[in-house]
C-alpha positions, 0 to 999 in steps of 0.5 A: 226189272231188277237184276236179282229178280231177273236172275231168280226168275230165270233160274226158276223158270229154266230160261237161265241155265248155270254153267261152270266155266274156268278162266284161261290165261298164260301166266308165270307165277311165283310164290309171294311173300306174306304182306307183299302187295299186288295192284291190279289195274284196268282201263275205262272206256276212254283208256284212262287207268283205273286201280281195280284192286289192291291185295296182299299175299297172305297165308292160305288157311288150308295149306299154311303157305303164302299165295302165288303172284300170277303175271300174264304173259304172251305166247313167247312168255314175255310179260304183257303190260297195258297201255299205261305200262302196268303188268296184269298181275293177281294173287292166287291162294296156294290151295287153288294154285296147287289144284291147277298144276 
């Protein structure tokens, strides 16, 4: 069965129930500069580096402020890196970031 059909049918017959979830991660964050580039990396099943996403900091339409660059850290606030020595970073819109603090 095609995924879209499976989901549609499951929602309609009640076997799939939508749930709201929030991702939790320990991060440090700083407000970025418009145009600043952040590259997010992942690894494939063999451990090879995969460039997951390339994004630029932009102004948030709701606040007219630049987005925030989040970096994942451990319980000692040390920046975590993957097996290829890349930081786990991503961009959060200013309005979304401000809702979380």
